[in-house]
N, CA, C and O atoms as CSV, one atom per row, in Angstrom:
chain,resi,resn,atom,element,x,y,z
A,1,UNK,N,N,-135.257,11.959,112.766
A,1,UNK,CA,C,-136.703,11.832,112.854
A,1,UNK,C,C,-137.099,11.744,114.312
A,1,UNK,O,O,-136.431,11.116,115.134
A,2,UNK,N,N,-138.172,12.375,114.590
A,2,UNK,CA,C,-138.704,12.377,115.942
A,2,UNK,C,C,-139.665,11.210,116.077
A,2,UNK,O,O,-140.534,10.994,115.233
A,3,UNK,N,N,-139.492,10.478,117.136
A,3,UNK,CA,C,-140.393,9.363,117.401
A,3,UNK,C,C,-141.658,9.883,118.067
A,3,UNK,O,O,-141.575,10.833,118.845
A,4,UNK,N,N,-142.798,9.319,117.806
A,4,UNK,CA,C,-144.058,9.825,118.336
A,4,UNK,C,C,-144.129,9.861,119.858
A,4,UNK,O,O,-144.912,10.654,120.381
A,5,UNK,N,N,-143.396,9.092,120.583
A,5,UNK,CA,C,-143.483,9.076,122.049
A,5,UNK,C,C,-142.479,10.011,122.722
A,5,UNK,O,O,-142.430,10.064,123.951
A,6,UNK,N,N,-141.669,10.757,121.943
A,6,UNK,CA,C,-140.705,11.689,122.515
A,6,UNK,C,C,-141.352,13.062,122.672
A,6,UNK,O,O,-142.107,13.489,121.799
A,7,UNK,N,N,-141.064,13.769,123.787
A,7,UNK,CA,C,-141.581,15.118,124.033
A,7,UNK,C,C,-140.416,16.112,123.959
A,7,UNK,O,O,-139.259,15.732,124.134
A,8,UNK,N,N,-140.735,17.406,123.695
A,8,UNK,CA,C,-139.701,18.436,123.649
A,8,UNK,C,C,-139.887,19.350,122.470
A,8,UNK,O,O,-140.823,19.205,121.684
A,9,UNK,N,N,-138.957,20.316,122.355
A,9,UNK,CA,C,-139.032,21.304,121.293
A,9,UNK,C,C,-137.984,20.999,120.237
A,9,UNK,O,O,-136.939,20.413,120.521
A,10,UNK,N,N,-138.282,21.403,119.034
A,10,UNK,CA,C,-137.290,21.240,117.976
A,10,UNK,C,C,-136.296,22.394,118.075
A,10,UNK,O,O,-136.544,23.383,118.765
A,11,UNK,N,N,-135.192,22.257,117.390
A,11,UNK,CA,C,-134.160,23.297,117.405
A,11,UNK,C,C,-134.688,24.590,116.786
A,11,UNK,O,O,-134.313,25.671,117.241
A,12,UNK,N,N,-135.525,24.521,115.790
A,12,UNK,CA,C,-136.103,25.700,115.145
A,12,UNK,C,C,-136.996,26.440,116.146
A,12,UNK,O,O,-136.951,27.669,116.214
A,13,UNK,N,N,-137.794,25.721,116.910
A,13,UNK,CA,C,-138.658,26.348,117.918
A,13,UNK,C,C,-137.835,27.036,119.000
A,13,UNK,O,O,-138.204,28.116,119.461
A,14,UNK,N,N,-136.755,26.444,119.401
A,14,UNK,CA,C,-135.891,27.033,120.431
A,14,UNK,C,C,-135.221,28.306,119.902
A,14,UNK,O,O,-135.114,29.295,120.627
A,15,UNK,N,N,-134.772,28.286,118.649
A,15,UNK,CA,C,-134.135,29.470,118.064
A,15,UNK,C,C,-135.138,30.615,117.949
A,15,UNK,O,O,-134.819,31.754,118.288
A,16,UNK,N,N,-136.342,30.322,117.475
A,16,UNK,CA,C,-137.371,31.356,117.351
A,16,UNK,C,C,-137.733,31.920,118.723
A,16,UNK,O,O,-137.880,33.134,118.863
A,17,UNK,N,N,-137.878,31.069,119.735
A,17,UNK,CA,C,-138.206,31.529,121.089
A,17,UNK,C,C,-137.082,32.400,121.654
A,17,UNK,O,O,-137.350,33.388,122.338
A,18,UNK,N,N,-135.842,32.046,121.377
A,18,UNK,CA,C,-134.694,32.837,121.854
A,18,UNK,C,C,-134.668,34.212,121.185
A,18,UNK,O,O,-134.426,35.220,121.849
A,19,UNK,N,N,-134.913,34.256,119.889
A,19,UNK,CA,C,-134.933,35.541,119.168
A,19,UNK,C,C,-136.062,36.422,119.686
A,19,UNK,O,O,-135.852,37.608,119.941
A,20,UNK,N,N,-137.253,35.860,119.843
A,20,UNK,CA,C,-138.387,36.635,120.362
A,20,UNK,C,C,-138.121,37.122,121.788
A,20,UNK,O,O,-138.436,38.266,122.118
A,21,UNK,N,N,-137.557,36.282,122.618
A,21,UNK,CA,C,-137.218,36.682,123.990
A,21,UNK,C,C,-136.208,37.819,124.003
A,21,UNK,O,O,-136.322,38.744,124.808
A,22,UNK,N,N,-135.215,37.755,123.110
A,22,UNK,CA,C,-134.223,38.828,123.019
A,22,UNK,C,C,-134.840,40.141,122.569
A,22,UNK,O,O,-134.481,41.207,123.070
A,23,UNK,N,N,-135.774,40.064,121.616
A,23,UNK,CA,C,-136.447,41.275,121.150
A,23,UNK,C,C,-137.307,41.889,122.254
A,23,UNK,O,O,-137.350,43.111,122.398
A,24,UNK,N,N,-137.977,41.065,123.019
A,24,UNK,CA,C,-138.798,41.564,124.127
A,24,UNK,C,C,-137.923,42.204,125.197
A,24,UNK,O,O,-138.268,43.259,125.728
A,25,UNK,N,N,-136.806,41.584,125.515
A,25,UNK,CA,C,-135.903,42.138,126.534
A,25,UNK,C,C,-135.294,43.462,126.063
A,25,UNK,O,O,-135.163,44.392,126.859
A,26,UNK,N,N,-134.924,43.561,124.797
A,26,UNK,CA,C,-134.359,44.807,124.270
A,26,UNK,C,C,-135.400,45.921,124.298
A,26,UNK,O,O,-135.082,47.059,124.642
A,27,UNK,N,N,-136.637,45.602,123.939
A,27,UNK,CA,C,-137.709,46.603,123.977
A,27,UNK,C,C,-137.976,47.077,125.402
A,27,UNK,O,O,-138.147,48.273,125.641
A,28,UNK,N,N,-138.011,46.145,126.340
A,28,UNK,CA,C,-138.247,46.506,127.740
A,28,UNK,C,C,-137.117,47.387,128.272
A,28,UNK,O,O,-137.361,48.339,129.013
A,29,UNK,N,N,-135.895,47.070,127.895
A,29,UNK,CA,C,-134.753,47.873,128.337
A,29,UNK,C,C,-134.843,49.300,127.788
A,29,UNK,O,O,-134.557,50.260,128.504
A,30,UNK,N,N,-135.233,49.435,126.543
A,30,UNK,CA,C,-135.373,50.750,125.929
A,30,UNK,C,C,-136.480,51.557,126.604
A,30,UNK,O,O,-136.311,52.750,126.857
A,31,UNK,N,N,-137.591,50.924,126.893
A,31,UNK,CA,C,-138.713,51.600,127.561
A,31,UNK,C,C,-138.303,52.058,128.952
A,31,UNK,O,O,-138.600,53.188,129.339
A,32,UNK,N,N,-137.640,51.220,129.694
A,32,UNK,CA,C,-137.213,51.581,131.051
A,32,UNK,C,C,-136.192,52.713,131.018
A,32,UNK,O,O,-136.240,53.616,131.855
A,33,UNK,N,N,-135.267,52.673,130.057
A,33,UNK,CA,C,-134.276,53.746,129.922
A,33,UNK,C,C,-134.922,55.084,129.603
A,33,UNK,O,O,-134.557,56.107,130.183
A,34,UNK,N,N,-135.881,55.081,128.680
A,34,UNK,CA,C,-136.579,56.327,128.325
A,34,UNK,C,C,-137.401,56.847,129.497
A,34,UNK,O,O,-137.436,58.052,129.744
A,35,UNK,N,N,-138.054,55.955,130.211
A,35,UNK,CA,C,-138.848,56.363,131.369
A,35,UNK,C,C,-137.954,56.990,132.442
A,35,UNK,O,O,-138.321,57.996,133.050
A,36,UNK,N,N,-136.803,56.405,132.666
A,36,UNK,CA,C,-135.862,56.939,133.651
A,36,UNK,C,C,-135.359,58.320,133.232
A,36,UNK,O,O,-135.262,59.224,134.062
A,37,UNK,N,N,-135.041,58.483,131.956
A,37,UNK,CA,C,-134.560,59.778,131.448
A,37,UNK,C,C,-135.637,60.848,131.605
A,37,UNK,O,O,-135.351,61.947,132.082
A,38,UNK,N,N,-136.862,60.541,131.213
A,38,UNK,CA,C,-137.948,61.512,131.325
A,38,UNK,C,C,-138.271,61.828,132.785
A,38,UNK,O,O,-138.603,62.967,133.114
A,39,UNK,N,N,-138.174,60.837,133.652
A,39,UNK,CA,C,-138.407,61.075,135.077
A,39,UNK,C,C,-137.387,62.043,135.660
A,39,UNK,O,O,-137.746,62.944,136.418
A,40,UNK,N,N,-136.111,61.862,135.308
A,40,UNK,CA,C,-135.061,62.769,135.777
A,40,UNK,C,C,-135.214,64.166,135.213
A,40,UNK,O,O,-134.984,65.154,135.911
A,41,UNK,N,N,-135.598,64.248,133.964
A,41,UNK,CA,C,-135.799,65.540,133.322
A,41,UNK,C,C,-136.945,66.300,133.995
A,41,UNK,O,O,-136.830,67.495,134.268
A,42,UNK,N,N,-138.040,65.605,134.257
A,42,UNK,CA,C,-139.181,66.220,134.934
A,42,UNK,C,C,-138.851,66.639,136.356
A,42,UNK,O,O,-139.288,67.693,136.818
A,43,UNK,N,N,-138.077,65.809,137.049
A,43,UNK,CA,C,-137.676,66.130,138.430
A,43,UNK,C,C,-136.850,67.405,138.466
A,43,UNK,O,O,-137.071,68.260,139.324
A,44,UNK,N,N,-135.903,67.545,137.546
A,44,UNK,CA,C,-135.067,68.754,137.503
A,44,UNK,C,C,-135.895,69.997,137.204
A,44,UNK,O,O,-135.669,71.052,137.797
A,45,UNK,N,N,-136.841,69.879,136.297
A,45,UNK,CA,C,-137.683,71.020,135.954
A,45,UNK,C,C,-138.567,71.425,137.130
A,45,UNK,O,O,-138.735,72.615,137.398
A,46,UNK,N,N,-139.128,70.452,137.825
A,46,UNK,CA,C,-139.956,70.761,139.001
A,46,UNK,C,C,-139.110,71.395,140.104
A,46,UNK,O,O,-139.544,72.350,140.749
A,47,UNK,N,N,-137.907,70.871,140.321
A,47,UNK,CA,C,-137.024,71.451,141.338
A,47,UNK,C,C,-136.668,72.899,141.021
A,47,UNK,O,O,-136.698,73.755,141.905
A,48,UNK,N,N,-136.330,73.176,139.767
A,48,UNK,CA,C,-135.952,74.552,139.413
A,48,UNK,C,C,-137.157,75.487,139.495
A,48,UNK,O,O,-137.021,76.616,139.967
A,49,UNK,N,N,-138.330,75.044,139.049
A,49,UNK,CA,C,-139.526,75.894,139.135
A,49,UNK,C,C,-139.924,76.165,140.585
A,49,UNK,O,O,-140.308,77.284,140.926
A,50,UNK,N,N,-139.835,75.159,141.426
A,50,UNK,CA,C,-140.167,75.345,142.846
A,50,UNK,C,C,-139.200,76.318,143.511
A,50,UNK,O,O,-139.606,77.171,144.301
A,51,UNK,N,N,-137.919,76.182,143.185
A,51,UNK,CA,C,-136.920,77.084,143.752
A,51,UNK,C,C,-137.203,78.524,143.335
A,51,UNK,O,O,-137.190,79.430,144.168
A,52,UNK,N,N,-137.459,78.732,142.042
A,52,UNK,CA,C,-137.720,80.082,141.529
A,52,UNK,C,C,-138.966,80.664,142.166
A,52,UNK,O,O,-138.976,81.829,142.561
A,53,UNK,N,N,-140.011,79.870,142.268
A,53,UNK,CA,C,-141.253,80.363,142.874
A,53,UNK,C,C,-141.020,80.842,144.305
A,53,UNK,O,O,-141.503,81.902,144.702
A,54,UNK,N,N,-140.273,80.046,145.076
A,54,UNK,CA,C,-139.956,80.446,146.446
A,54,UNK,C,C,-139.095,81.696,146.500
A,54,UNK,O,O,-139.307,82.569,147.342
A,55,UNK,N,N,-138.127,81.781,145.602
A,55,UNK,CA,C,-137.228,82.948,145.574
A,55,UNK,C,C,-137.997,84.217,145.215
A,55,UNK,O,O,-137.793,85.258,145.839
A,56,UNK,N,N,-138.868,84.143,144.227
A,56,UNK,CA,C,-139.654,85.311,143.812
A,56,UNK,C,C,-140.604,85.739,144.932
A,56,UNK,O,O,-140.759,86.933,145.186
A,57,UNK,N,N,-141.231,84.791,145.593
A,57,UNK,CA,C,-142.137,85.135,146.694
A,57,UNK,C,C,-141.377,85.781,147.852
A,57,UNK,O,O,-141.896,86.684,148.509
A,58,UNK,N,N,-140.147,85.321,148.103
A,58,UNK,CA,C,-139.327,85.941,149.145
A,58,UNK,C,C,-138.990,87.389,148.765
A,58,UNK,O,O,-139.006,88.274,149.621
A,59,UNK,N,N,-138.689,87.626,147.497
A,59,UNK,CA,C,-138.390,88.989,147.047
A,59,UNK,C,C,-139.634,89.874,147.115
A,59,UNK,O,O,-139.536,91.055,147.451
A,60,UNK,N,N,-140.779,89.324,146.803
A,60,UNK,CA,C,-142.027,90.094,146.910
A,60,UNK,C,C,-142.311,90.460,148.371
A,60,UNK,O,O,-142.852,91.529,148.657
A,61,UNK,N,N,-141.944,89.569,149.283
A,61,UNK,CA,C,-142.129,89.858,150.712
A,61,UNK,C,C,-141.223,90.993,151.175
A,61,UNK,O,O,-141.599,91.777,152.046
A,62,UNK,N,N,-140.042,91.081,150.598
A,62,UNK,CA,C,-139.126,92.175,150.931
A,62,UNK,C,C,-139.726,93.499,150.487
A,62,UNK,O,O,-139.655,94.499,151.201
A,63,UNK,N,N,-140.320,93.491,149.290
A,63,UNK,CA,C,-140.956,94.706,148.785
A,63,UNK,C,C,-140.032,95.541,147.924
A,63,UNK,O,O,-138.819,95.333,147.889
A,64,UNK,N,N,-140.627,96.477,147.241
A,64,UNK,CA,C,-139.926,97.337,146.285
A,64,UNK,C,C,-138.769,98.096,146.943
A,64,UNK,O,O,-137.662,98.127,146.406
A,65,UNK,N,N,-139.021,98.701,148.092
A,65,UNK,CA,C,-137.998,99.538,148.738
A,65,UNK,C,C,-136.819,98.729,149.270
A,65,UNK,O,O,-135.739,99.289,149.457
A,66,UNK,N,N,-136.988,97.444,149.516
A,66,UNK,CA,C,-135.903,96.611,150.030
A,66,UNK,C,C,-135.022,96.018,148.951
A,66,UNK,O,O,-134.025,95.366,149.260
A,67,UNK,N,N,-135.369,96.229,147.691
A,67,UNK,CA,C,-134.601,95.658,146.580
A,67,UNK,C,C,-133.659,96.687,145.991
A,67,UNK,O,O,-134.044,97.829,145.739
A,68,UNK,N,N,-132.418,96.270,145.773
A,68,UNK,CA,C,-131.457,97.171,145.139
A,68,UNK,C,C,-130.967,96.545,143.835
A,68,UNK,O,O,-130.827,95.326,143.729
A,69,UNK,N,N,-130.713,97.394,142.854
A,69,UNK,CA,C,-130.293,96.929,141.539
A,69,UNK,C,C,-128.943,96.228,141.615
A,69,UNK,O,O,-128.079,96.590,142.414
A,70,UNK,N,N,-128.783,95.215,140.764
A,70,UNK,CA,C,-127.520,94.493,140.694
A,70,UNK,C,C,-127.734,93.026,140.366
A,70,UNK,O,O,-128.864,92.547,140.266
A,71,UNK,N,N,-126.619,92.325,140.202
A,71,UNK,CA,C,-126.645,90.895,139.881
A,71,UNK,C,C,-126.035,90.124,141.037
A,71,UNK,O,O,-125.003,90.512,141.585
A,72,UNK,N,N,-126.692,89.016,141.405
A,72,UNK,CA,C,-126.244,88.187,142.520
A,72,UNK,C,C,-126.159,86.731,142.068
A,72,UNK,O,O,-127.048,86.234,141.377
A,73,UNK,N,N,-125.084,86.055,142.464
A,73,UNK,CA,C,-124.943,84.628,142.196
A,73,UNK,C,C,-125.689,83.875,143.298
A,73,UNK,O,O,-125.342,83.992,144.473
A,74,UNK,N,N,-126.704,83.109,142.926
A,74,UNK,CA,C,-127.505,82.374,143.914
A,74,UNK,C,C,-127.362,80.861,143.745
A,74,UNK,O,O,-128.236,80.107,144.171
A,75,UNK,N,N,-126.264,80.412,143.123
A,75,UNK,CA,C,-126.047,78.982,142.886
A,75,UNK,C,C,-125.977,78.197,144.194
A,75,UNK,O,O,-126.386,77.037,144.246
A,76,UNK,N,N,-125.467,78.818,145.234
A,76,UNK,CA,C,-125.363,78.136,146.524
A,76,UNK,C,C,-126.708,77.858,147.173
A,76,UNK,O,O,-126.796,77.036,148.085
A,77,UNK,N,N,-127.742,78.522,146.722
A,77,UNK,CA,C,-129.081,78.326,147.279
A,77,UNK,C,C,-129.887,77.270,146.530
A,77,UNK,O,O,-130.964,76.882,146.982
A,78,UNK,N,N,-129.381,76.801,145.393
A,78,UNK,CA,C,-130.118,75.822,144.592
A,78,UNK,C,C,-130.294,74.508,145.354
A,78,UNK,O,O,-129.449,74.159,146.179
A,79,UNK,N,N,-131.372,73.781,145.091
A,79,UNK,CA,C,-131.578,72.488,145.752
A,79,UNK,C,C,-130.445,71.522,145.413
A,79,UNK,O,O,-129.986,71.467,144.273
A,80,UNK,N,N,-130.002,70.769,146.405
A,80,UNK,CA,C,-128.887,69.841,146.189
A,80,UNK,C,C,-129.266,68.697,145.251
A,80,UNK,O,O,-128.383,68.067,144.668
A,81,UNK,N,N,-130.566,68.416,145.094
A,81,UNK,CA,C,-131.011,67.338,144.217
A,81,UNK,C,C,-130.915,67.707,142.739
A,81,UNK,O,O,-130.976,66.826,141.880
A,82,UNK,N,N,-130.767,68.997,142.430
A,82,UNK,CA,C,-130.670,69.443,141.044
A,82,UNK,C,C,-129.343,68.972,140.463
A,82,UNK,O,O,-128.306,69.057,141.120
A,83,UNK,N,N,-129.380,68.476,139.233
A,83,UNK,CA,C,-128.199,67.870,138.609
A,83,UNK,C,C,-127.018,68.829,138.523
A,83,UNK,O,O,-127.179,70.024,138.275
A,84,UNK,N,N,-125.830,68.275,138.733
A,84,UNK,CA,C,-124.574,69.024,138.647
A,84,UNK,C,C,-124.064,68.986,137.222
A,84,UNK,O,O,-124.427,68.042,136.520
A,85,UNK,N,N,-123.274,69.896,136.728
A,85,UNK,CA,C,-123.000,71.205,137.314
A,85,UNK,C,C,-124.213,72.114,137.153
A,85,UNK,O,O,-124.997,71.975,136.215
A,86,UNK,N,N,-124.343,73.031,138.076
A,86,UNK,CA,C,-125.496,73.935,138.074
A,86,UNK,C,C,-125.053,75.330,138.480
A,86,UNK,O,O,-124.066,75.507,139.195
A,87,UNK,N,N,-125.803,76.311,138.009
A,87,UNK,CA,C,-125.519,77.701,138.366
A,87,UNK,C,C,-126.824,78.473,138.310
A,87,UNK,O,O,-127.785,78.051,137.667
A,88,UNK,N,N,-126.845,79.600,138.986
A,88,UNK,CA,C,-128.034,80.458,138.991
A,88,UNK,C,C,-127.613,81.882,139.305
A,88,UNK,O,O,-126.678,82.121,140.068
A,89,UNK,N,N,-128.331,82.826,138.693
A,89,UNK,CA,C,-128.067,84.227,138.983
A,89,UNK,C,C,-129.389,84.980,139.076
A,89,UNK,O,O,-130.390,84.615,138.460
A,90,UNK,N,N,-129.350,86.039,139.866
A,90,UNK,CA,C,-130.514,86.891,140.092
A,90,UNK,C,C,-130.106,88.308,139.723
A,90,UNK,O,O,-129.125,88.837,140.245
A,91,UNK,N,N,-130.866,88.920,138.820
A,91,UNK,CA,C,-130.562,90.287,138.406
A,91,UNK,C,C,-131.787,91.159,138.677
A,91,UNK,O,O,-132.906,90.839,138.275
A,92,UNK,N,N,-131.540,92.271,139.373
A,92,UNK,CA,C,-132.597,93.229,139.674
A,92,UNK,C,C,-132.252,94.530,138.953
A,92,UNK,O,O,-131.141,95.047,139.075
A,93,UNK,N,N,-133.221,95.048,138.203
A,93,UNK,CA,C,-133.016,96.302,137.490
A,93,UNK,C,C,-134.273,97.159,137.610
A,93,UNK,O,O,-135.330,96.681,138.021
A,94,UNK,N,N,-134.140,98.412,137.250
A,94,UNK,CA,C,-135.263,99.357,137.301
A,94,UNK,C,C,-135.564,99.860,135.883
A,94,UNK,O,O,-134.961,100.836,135.437
A,95,UNK,N,N,-136.489,99.204,135.173
A,95,UNK,CA,C,-136.789,99.637,133.804
A,95,UNK,C,C,-137.631,100.908,133.736
A,95,UNK,O,O,-137.718,101.541,132.683
A,96,UNK,N,N,-138.243,101.278,134.840
A,96,UNK,CA,C,-139.066,102.483,134.858
A,96,UNK,C,C,-139.262,102.950,136.286
A,96,UNK,O,O,-138.886,102.258,137.232
A,97,UNK,N,N,-139.851,104.127,136.437
A,97,UNK,CA,C,-140.081,104.673,137.770
A,97,UNK,C,C,-141.106,103.809,138.509
A,97,UNK,O,O,-142.172,103.492,137.981
A,98,UNK,N,N,-140.759,103.444,139.725
A,98,UNK,CA,C,-141.678,102.679,140.568
A,98,UNK,C,C,-141.813,101.221,140.177
A,98,UNK,O,O,-142.796,100.576,140.543
A,99,UNK,N,N,-140.834,100.678,139.432
A,99,UNK,CA,C,-140.925,99.305,138.953
A,99,UNK,C,C,-139.554,98.635,139.006
A,99,UNK,O,O,-138.568,99.199,138.532
A,100,UNK,N,N,-139.493,97.453,139.572
A,100,UNK,CA,C,-138.264,96.646,139.599
A,100,UNK,C,C,-138.493,95.411,138.736
A,100,UNK,O,O,-139.524,94.745,138.834
A,101,UNK,N,N,-137.522,95.124,137.901
A,101,UNK,CA,C,-137.566,93.926,137.062
A,101,UNK,C,C,-136.647,92.881,137.671
A,101,UNK,O,O,-135.478,93.160,137.939
A,102,UNK,N,N,-137.166,91.684,137.892
A,102,UNK,CA,C,-136.392,90.589,138.473
A,102,UNK,C,C,-136.186,89.532,137.389
A,102,UNK,O,O,-137.156,89.005,136.844
A,103,UNK,N,N,-134.936,89.222,137.077
A,103,UNK,CA,C,-134.594,88.167,136.119
A,103,UNK,C,C,-133.779,87.106,136.843
A,103,UNK,O,O,-132.744,87.404,137.440
A,104,UNK,N,N,-134.251,85.869,136.787
A,104,UNK,CA,C,-133.546,84.747,137.402
A,104,UNK,C,C,-133.209,83.757,136.301
A,104,UNK,O,O,-134.074,83.398,135.502
A,105,UNK,N,N,-131.957,83.312,136.252
A,105,UNK,CA,C,-131.512,82.333,135.266
A,105,UNK,C,C,-130.918,81.135,135.988
A,105,UNK,O,O,-130.072,81.281,136.870
A,106,UNK,N,N,-131.372,79.951,135.602
A,106,UNK,CA,C,-130.861,78.702,136.168
A,106,UNK,C,C,-130.311,77.864,135.022
A,106,UNK,O,O,-130.949,77.739,133.977
A,107,UNK,N,N,-129.127,77.291,135.220
A,107,UNK,CA,C,-128.521,76.386,134.257
A,107,UNK,C,C,-128.084,75.132,135.002
A,107,UNK,O,O,-127.477,75.215,136.070
A,108,UNK,N,N,-128.397,73.971,134.434
A,108,UNK,CA,C,-127.973,72.707,135.034
A,108,UNK,C,C,-127.760,71.684,133.926
A,108,UNK,O,O,-128.195,71.882,132.791
A,109,UNK,N,N,-127.092,70.601,134.263
A,109,UNK,CA,C,-126.807,69.544,133.300
A,109,UNK,C,C,-127.935,68.526,133.323
A,109,UNK,O,O,-128.296,68.001,134.377
A,110,UNK,N,N,-128.483,68.255,132.153
A,110,UNK,CA,C,-129.532,67.254,132.016
A,110,UNK,C,C,-128.969,66.090,131.209
A,110,UNK,O,O,-129.124,66.038,129.989
A,111,UNK,N,N,-128.318,65.164,131.892
A,111,UNK,CA,C,-127.694,63.989,131.297
A,111,UNK,C,C,-126.756,64.370,130.155
A,111,UNK,O,O,-126.828,63.818,129.057
A,112,UNK,N,N,-125.879,65.321,130.441
A,112,UNK,CA,C,-124.869,65.749,129.483
A,112,UNK,C,C,-125.246,66.958,128.648
A,112,UNK,O,O,-124.383,67.547,127.998
A,113,UNK,N,N,-126.509,67.338,128.652
A,113,UNK,CA,C,-126.961,68.504,127.893
A,113,UNK,C,C,-127.250,69.637,128.869
A,113,UNK,O,O,-127.987,69.450,129.837
A,114,UNK,N,N,-126.677,70.806,128.620
A,114,UNK,CA,C,-126.942,71.950,129.500
A,114,UNK,C,C,-128.321,72.518,129.205
A,114,UNK,O,O,-128.655,72.813,128.058
A,115,UNK,N,N,-129.112,72.665,130.252
A,115,UNK,CA,C,-130.440,73.272,130.156
A,115,UNK,C,C,-130.378,74.612,130.874
A,115,UNK,O,O,-129.821,74.718,131.966
A,116,UNK,N,N,-130.949,75.622,130.258
A,116,UNK,CA,C,-130.961,76.948,130.850
A,116,UNK,C,C,-132.376,77.506,130.774
A,116,UNK,O,O,-133.000,77.501,129.714
A,117,UNK,N,N,-132.870,77.983,131.900
A,117,UNK,CA,C,-134.206,78.557,131.985
A,117,UNK,C,C,-134.105,79.956,132.580
A,117,UNK,O,O,-133.379,80.183,133.548
A,118,UNK,N,N,-134.841,80.886,131.989
A,118,UNK,CA,C,-134.869,82.259,132.470
A,118,UNK,C,C,-136.293,82.612,132.879
A,118,UNK,O,O,-137.260,82.273,132.197
A,119,UNK,N,N,-136.391,83.290,133.990
A,119,UNK,CA,C,-137.677,83.704,134.542
A,119,UNK,C,C,-137.642,85.212,134.764
A,119,UNK,O,O,-136.616,85.763,135.163
A,120,UNK,N,N,-138.757,85.872,134.506
A,120,UNK,CA,C,-138.828,87.315,134.687
A,120,UNK,C,C,-140.139,87.664,135.387
A,120,UNK,O,O,-141.196,87.110,135.085
A,121,UNK,N,N,-140.035,88.599,136.329
A,121,UNK,CA,C,-141.223,89.133,136.989
A,121,UNK,C,C,-140.950,90.591,137.335
A,121,UNK,O,O,-139.824,91.075,137.223
A,122,UNK,N,N,-141.991,91.267,137.750
A,122,UNK,CA,C,-141.879,92.684,138.105
A,122,UNK,C,C,-142.468,92.897,139.496
A,122,UNK,O,O,-143.447,92.256,139.877
A,123,UNK,N,N,-141.854,93.807,140.244
A,123,UNK,CA,C,-142.353,94.195,141.543
A,123,UNK,C,C,-142.522,95.702,141.496
A,123,UNK,O,O,-141.576,96.437,141.212
A,124,UNK,N,N,-143.737,96.154,141.777
A,124,UNK,CA,C,-144.045,97.565,141.709
A,124,UNK,C,C,-143.966,98.250,143.066
A,124,UNK,O,O,-144.112,97.612,144.109
A,125,UNK,N,N,-143.740,99.523,143.036
A,125,UNK,CA,C,-143.633,100.331,144.248
A,125,UNK,C,C,-144.957,100.312,145.020
A,125,UNK,O,O,-144.957,100.356,146.251
A,126,UNK,N,N,-146.077,100.246,144.305
A,126,UNK,CA,C,-147.372,100.265,144.945
A,126,UNK,C,C,-147.853,98.879,145.347
A,126,UNK,O,O,-148.933,98.751,145.924
A,127,UNK,N,N,-147.076,97.837,145.056
A,127,UNK,CA,C,-147.445,96.488,145.463
A,127,UNK,C,C,-148.188,95.737,144.375
A,127,UNK,O,O,-148.150,96.105,143.201
A,128,UNK,N,N,-148.865,94.673,144.791
A,128,UNK,CA,C,-149.517,93.772,143.854
A,128,UNK,C,C,-150.708,94.430,143.182
A,128,UNK,O,O,-150.967,94.163,142.009
A,129,UNK,N,N,-151.433,95.273,143.880
A,129,UNK,CA,C,-152.649,95.875,143.345
A,129,UNK,C,C,-152.408,97.004,142.364
A,129,UNK,O,O,-153.360,97.676,141.966
A,130,UNK,N,N,-151.189,97.233,141.967
A,130,UNK,CA,C,-150.832,98.354,141.088
A,130,UNK,C,C,-151.458,98.220,139.733
A,130,UNK,O,O,-151.259,99.078,138.873
């Protein structure tokens, strides 16, 4: 029996507070883990898109006559911040007269899952205004 002049918590109150505290900590840990995973996933996607955009603009600057058909491994040019293992290839083909097709493929590891993105654009003999 608790005497009226004693202060403190009962054992039941302490057990309930411990269980609630554990549930809050587990929820916070899960939220932080998911946020970290999504942040890394978004960072990798932004890095690969930025790289591709720069690569395509560089090829457009070269122009139609400076491009030759073939496949090139461009993994060495990928940003170092992109998750390992990673690979990339650039393929240039001529699907029609006066037109070059550029296909770029990037593959990288996203926390154990391989992600692969393919990008395609065309460069015409007459330039952008074609």
